[in-house]
C-alpha positions in Angstrom: 12.5 -11.2 -28.8 12.2 -12.6 -25.2 10.3 -15.7 -24.3 8.0 -16.6 -22.7 6.0 -13.5 -23.4 2.7 -12.6 -21.7 -0.1 -13.8 -24.1 -1.8 -10.9 -25.9 -5.2 -11.6 -24.4 -3.9 -11.2 -20.8 -3.0 -7.9 -19.3 -3.3 -7.4 -15.5 -0.8 -4.5 -15.8 -3.3 -2.1 -17.4 -4.7 0.4 -14.8 -8.2 -0.3 -16.2 -7.9 -4.0 -15.6 -8.3 -3.4 -11.8 -11.8 -2.0 -12.3 -12.9 -5.6 -12.7 -11.6 -7.5 -9.7 -12.9 -10.9 -10.8 -11.4 -10.8 -14.2 -8.0 -9.5 -13.2 -7.7 -12.3 -10.7 -8.7 -14.9 -13.3 -6.0 -13.5 -15.6 -3.4 -13.7 -12.8 -4.4 -17.3 -12.1 -3.9 -18.2 -15.8 -0.4 -16.6 -15.6 0.5 -18.5 -12.4 -0.6 -21.8 -14.0 0.9 -21.3 -17.4 3.3 -18.3 -17.6 4.5 -17.7 -14.0 7.5 -15.7 -15.2 6.8 -13.9 -18.5 8.1 -11.0 -20.5 6.0 -7.8 -20.9 6.8 -5.4 -23.7 3.9 -3.1 -24.2 3.3 0.6 -24.2 3.6 2.8 -22.2 6.3 1.1 -20.2 9.9 -0.1 -20.7 9.9 -3.9 -20.9 10.1 -6.1 -17.8 9.5 -9.5 -16.4 6.2 -10.3 -14.6 6.3 -12.7 -11.6 3.0 -14.1 -10.3 3.6 -17.1 -8.0 4.0 -16.6 -4.2 7.2 -18.6 -3.9 8.8 -16.8 -6.9 7.8 -13.4 -5.5 9.4 -14.2 -2.2 12.5 -15.5 -4.0 12.9 -12.2 -5.7 12.0 -9.9 -2.8 14.0 -12.0 -0.4 17.3 -11.4 -2.2 17.8 -7.7 -1.8 21.4 -7.7 -3.1 20.5 -9.6 -6.3 17.2 -7.8 -7.0 17.5 -4.2 -6.0 15.0 -1.4 -5.7 16.9 1.4 -7.5 16.5 2.6 -10.1 12.9 1.4 -10.8 10.7 0.9 -7.8 7.3 1.2 -9.6 6.0 1.3 -13.1 6.1 4.8 -14.7 5.3 5.7 -18.3 8.4 6.0 -20.5 7.5 9.6 -21.4 7.3 10.6 -17.7 10.6 8.8 -16.9 12.4 10.4 -19.8 11.1 13.9 -18.9 12.1 13.4 -15.2 15.6 12.1 -16.1 16.2 15.1 -18.4 15.0 17.6 -15.7 17.0 16.0 -12.9 20.1 15.1 -14.7 19.7 11.3 -14.9 17.5 10.6 -11.9 14.1 9.0 -12.6 12.3 10.2 -9.5 11.9 13.6 -7.9 12.1 12.1 -4.4 14.3 9.4 -2.9 12.6 7.5 -0.1 13.9 4.6 2.0 12.0 2.3 -0.5 14.3 3.5 -3.2 17.5 2.6 -1.3 19.4 -0.6 -1.1 21.9 -2.4 1.0 23.4 -0.7 4.1 22.0 2.7 3.1 18.5 1.3 3.2 19.0 -0.3 6.5 20.5 2.9 8.0 17.5 5.0 6.9 15.0 2.3 7.9 16.5 2.3 11.5 15.8 6.0 11.9 12.1 5.5 12.5 11.8 1.8 13.4 11.0 2.5 17.0 7.9 4.4 16.0 6.5 1.5 14.0 7.5 -1.6 15.8 6.9 -3.1 19.3 6.7 -0.4 21.9 5.9 2.3 19.3 2.7 0.4 18.4 1.8 -0.1 22.1 2.2 3.6 22.6 -0.2 4.3 19.6 -2.8 1.8 20.6 -4.9 4.1 22.9 -4.9 6.7 20.1 -6.0 4.1 17.6 -8.8 2.9 19.9 -10.0 6.5 20.4 -10.0 7.1 16.6 -11.9 3.8 16.0 -14.5 4.9 18.5 -14.7 8.3 16.9 -15.4 7.0 13.5 -17.9 4.4 14.7 -19.6 7.5 16.2 -19.5 9.1 12.7 -21.3 6.1 11.4 -23.9 6.4 14.2 -24.5 10.1 13.5 -24.9 9.3 9.7 -28.1 7.5 10.5 -27.6 4.2 8.8 -26.2 5.3 5.4 -22.7 6.4 4.6 -20.0 6.3 1.9 -17.7 4.0 4.0 -14.6 4.4 1.8 -14.8 8.2 1.7 -16.0 9.0 5.2 -14.5 6.2 7.3 -11.8 4.1 5.7 -9.8 7.0 4.2 -10.1 9.1 7.4 -9.2 6.9 10.3 -5.7 5.9 9.1 -5.0 9.4 8.0 -5.6 10.7 11.5 -3.3 8.1 12.9 -0.5 9.2 10.5 -1.1 12.9 11.4 -0.7 11.9 15.1 2.5 10.1 14.4 4.0 13.0 12.4 2.7 15.6 14.8 0.6 17.4 12.2 -2.8 19.1 13.1 -5.9 17.5 11.8 -6.6 20.6 9.6 -3.9 19.2 7.3 -5.9 16.1 6.5 -7.5 17.4 3.3 -4.1 18.4 1.9 -2.4 15.0 2.8 -5.3 13.1 1.3 -5.3 15.1 -1.9 -1.6 14.7 -2.6 -1.8 11.0 -1.7 -4.5 10.4 -4.3 -2.8 12.6 -6.9 0.5 10.7 -6.4 -0.4 7.1 -5.7 -3.5 7.0 -7.9 -2.3 9.2 -10.6 -3.8 7.0 -13.3 -7.3 7.4 -12.1 -9.1 10.1 -14.2 -11.0 11.3 -11.2 -8.1 11.5 -8.8 -5.2 12.6 -11.0 -4.1 16.2 -11.3 -2.9 15.6 -14.8 -1.5 12.9 -17.0 2.1 13.5 -15.8 2.1 10.6 -13.3 2.1 12.9 -10.3 5.3 14.7 -11.3 3.5 18.0 -11.4 2.4 17.5 -7.7 5.9 17.3 -6.4 6.8 21.1 -6.3 3.9 21.6 -3.9 4.8 18.6 -1.9 8.5 19.7 -1.6 7.5 23.1 -0.5 5.1 21.8 2.2 7.5 19.3 3.7 10.5 21.5 3.3 8.7 24.0 5.5 7.9 21.2 8.0 11.6 20.1 8.0 12.8 23.7 8.8 10.2 24.1 11.6 11.1 20.8 13.3 14.9 21.4 13.0 14.4 24.8 14.7 11.9 23.6 17.3 11.9 19.8 17.7 8.9 18.2 19.3 7.8 14.7 20.5 6.8 13.4 17.1 8.1 11.5 14.1 8.6 14.7 12.0 11.1 15.9 14.6 12.9 12.5 14.7 13.4 12.6 11.0 14.4 16.3 11.0 17.1 15.8 13.6 18.4 12.4 12.5 22.1 11.9 11.8 23.2 9.7 8.9 26.7 8.8 9.8 28.1 12.0 11.3 26.0 14.4 9.2 22.5 15.6 9.4 20.0 13.9 7.1 19.8 15.5 3.7 16.9 17.7 2.9 15.9 15.5 -0.1 15.9 12.4 2.0 14.1 14.0 4.9 11.4 15.4 2.7 11.1 12.1 0.9 10.7 10.4 4.3 7.9 12.7 5.2 6.2 12.0 1.9 6.5 8.2 2.3 5.1 8.2 5.8 2.3 10.6 5.1 1.0 8.9 1.9 1.8 5.2 2.0 1.3 5.3 5.8 -2.4 5.7 5.4 -3.4 4.8 1.8 -2.8 1.1 2.1 -4.5 0.9 5.4 -7.5 2.8 4.1 -7.7 0.4 1.1 -7.6 -2.6 3.6 -10.3 -1.2 5.8 -12.6 -0.5 2.8 -11.9 -3.8 1.2 -12.3 -5.6 4.5 -15.8 -4.1 5.0 -16.7 -5.2 1.5 -15.4 -8.7 2.3 -17.5 -8.9 5.4 -20.6 -7.7 3.6 -20.1 -10.4 0.9 -19.2 -13.1 3.6 -21.7 -12.5 6.5 -20.7 -15.8 8.0 -17.2 -14.4 8.6 -18.7 -11.2 10.0 -20.7 -13.3 12.4 -17.6 -15.0 13.7 -16.0 -11.6 14.6 -19.2 -10.4 16.2 -19.3 -13.5 18.4 -15.5 -13.5 19.1 -13.8 -10.1 18.3 -10.4 -11.5 19.3 -10.4 -13.3 16.0 -9.4 -10.0 14.5 -5.9 -10.5 15.9 -5.2 -13.0 13.1 -8.1 -11.7 10.9 -6.3 -8.4 10.2 -3.7 -10.3 8.2 -6.4 -12.1 6.3 -7.9 -8.8 5.3 -4.5 -7.6 4.0 -4.0 -10.9 2.1 -7.5 -10.6 0.6 -7.3 -6.9 -0.4 -3.6 -6.8 -1.3 -3.6 -3.0 -1.3 -0.2 -2.7 -3.1 -0.5 -4.3 -6.5 3.1 -4.3 -7.7 6.7 -3.5 -7.0 9.6 -3.4 -9.3 13.1 -4.8 -8.9 16.2 -4.8 -11.1 18.5 -7.8 -11.4 22.2 -7.1 -10.7 23.3 -10.3 -12.3 21.9 -13.1 -14.4 19.5 -15.3 -12.5 17.3 -18.3 -13.3 13.8 -18.0 -11.8 11.2 -20.8 -12.5 13.3 -22.0 -15.4 13.5 -18.5 -17.0 16.8 -16.6 -17.3 16.6 -13.0 -16.1 19.5 -11.0 -17.4 21.5 -8.5 -15.3 19.8 -5.1 -15.8 16.4 -6.6 -16.5 13.4 -5.2 -14.6 11.1 -7.5 -12.6 7.5 -6.7 -11.6 6.1 -8.8 -8.8 2.3 -8.9 -8.7 1.5 -9.1 -5.0 -2.2 -9.8 -5.3 -1.4 -12.8 -7.5 0.9 -14.2 -4.9 -1.8 -13.8 -2.3 -4.2 -15.9 -4.4 -1.7 -18.7 -5.1 -3.2 -22.1 -4.2 0.3 -23.4 -3.7 0.7 -20.9 -0.8 -2.9 -20.9 0.6 -5.6 -23.5 0.9 -8.7 -22.3 -0.9 -7.1 -18.8 -1.6 -10.3 -17.4 -3.1 -12.2 -17.9 0.1 -12.2 -15.0 2.6 -11.5 -16.8 5.9 -11.1 -14.7 9.0 -9.6 -17.6 10.9 -7.0 -18.4 8.3 -3.4 -18.3 9.5 -2.3 -16.0 6.7 0.9 -14.5 8.0 2.8 -15.8 5.0 1.1 -13.3 2.6 3.0 -10.8 0.6 0.5 -7.9 1.1 3.2 -6.0 3.0 6.0 -7.1 0.6 8.6 -9.5 1.7 12.2 -9.7 2.9 14.4 -6.7 3.9 12.1 -4.2 2.3 8.9 -5.4 3.9 6.6 -2.6 5.0 8.0 -0.9 8.1 4.6 0.2 9.2 2.8 -3.1 9.0 2.3 -3.5 12.7 0.6 -0.1 12.9 -1.6 -1.0 9.9 -2.6 -4.3 11.4 -3.4 -2.6 14.8 -5.7 -0.2 13.0 -7.5 -2.9 11.0 -8.0 -5.3 13.9 -9.0 -2.5 16.4 -11.6 -0.9 14.1 -13.4 -4.1 13.1 -13.2 -5.7 16.5 -14.9 -2.7 17.9 -17.4 -2.0 15.1 -18.7 -5.4 14.0 -20.1 -6.5 17.4 -22.2 -3.3 17.4 -23.8 -3.9 14.0 -27.0 -5.7 13.6 -26.8 -5.6 9.8 -24.8 -4.1 7.0 -25.2 -4.2 3.2 -24.2 -2.4 0.1 -26.2 0.7 -0.8 -24.9 1.1 -4.3 -22.1 -0.1 -6.5 -18.5 0.1 -5.1 -16.2 2.3 -7.2 -12.6 1.0 -7.2 -9.6 3.2 -7.8 -8.2 2.8 -11.4 -4.6 1.9 -10.6 -2.1 -0.9 -11.1 -0.1 0.3 -8.1 -2.4 1.0 -5.1 -5.8 -0.4 -4.6 -8.8 0.9 -2.7 -12.2 2.4 -3.3 -13.2 5.9 -4.3 -16.7 5.1 -3.0 -18.3 2.3 -1.0 -21.9 3.2 -0.1 -23.3 1.0 2.7 -26.6 0.8 4.6 -26.4 -0.5 8.2 -28.2 -0.7 11.5 -26.7 -0.7 15.0 -28.0 -3.3 17.5 -29.0 -0.6 20.0 -30.6 1.7 17.4 
């Protein structure tokens, strides 16, 4: 038996736990204070260590050779893992994204698209982001003062940005949104296709992106899909599995986490009208405020790592081969890292958050995500006279990605 173990009355790992935001944050606070690194051996997963403090999370995620991503990037039910391994001859995932890679290979694949997500690439996208922000503000105006903000706004704007980057027509939006929900929110009874953890979605995904790969190799265009399709890894063309996996990563994670942040950001402003007033008076606060929204929402709830050698973390010995689960929302509520972490403060200097991960595997698209968040709220909030909830928010039931299935709001524009 391993010690220290997570106390039986605490379980922020359950998908259902995330339906009660207040309680799950209380549980993680208890873990940070008393069991910052603890052993979790409960169904339906293979056992692993849980890490909850910001400094410890950064210590793990900052040592990419010591704590590697393969072979266990996220929590998957044992039964699904075993079925996938049997079907694929030992591999646990049907895809292999840049997130699954380590070392020089990870860096090589990451560099293939860096220019689209960093610096000049973000500047190039800014006009498109502004146009889409104005478009969806227009959708809110046309809705007449009541709308499901999560469904009609937050999930749509980032999706259109990603479609623009990949060079896909907007008619593909419903398909991309559906596969994203079925894969990343596969534990939610309303969003899942089945109880197979998204495995049964992959044949459709592979066929769709395999066709896109063939089209862009035959007829390259000025888009990210073509960059990936025509990339060389060493002296050889990128493999079909890796290219299709790249498409999948960009098209799903590229918008889902931003959608969660925009929906969660709106809810935070509704609950903290003093912070909304600050942005209304000074929209430039959103330049730093976008990071505070990501810290507050923490759209990715966990990542897994595997130790390559014995290591002592916070006085606990993690053995080579052990899995480690870092709870990112817990790190972002750590009072050792942030003053008054349970206060939403749009003026907070919160760049040290782990909402985008940490270290060499930190989210490649974080600058694009921040540009979307700050642009949308900086343009919307000064136009609003009032905004409030128009029903109960309905969070996604998932221990991996956050967000809301529904966020009904009632609002009034100043010039209405």
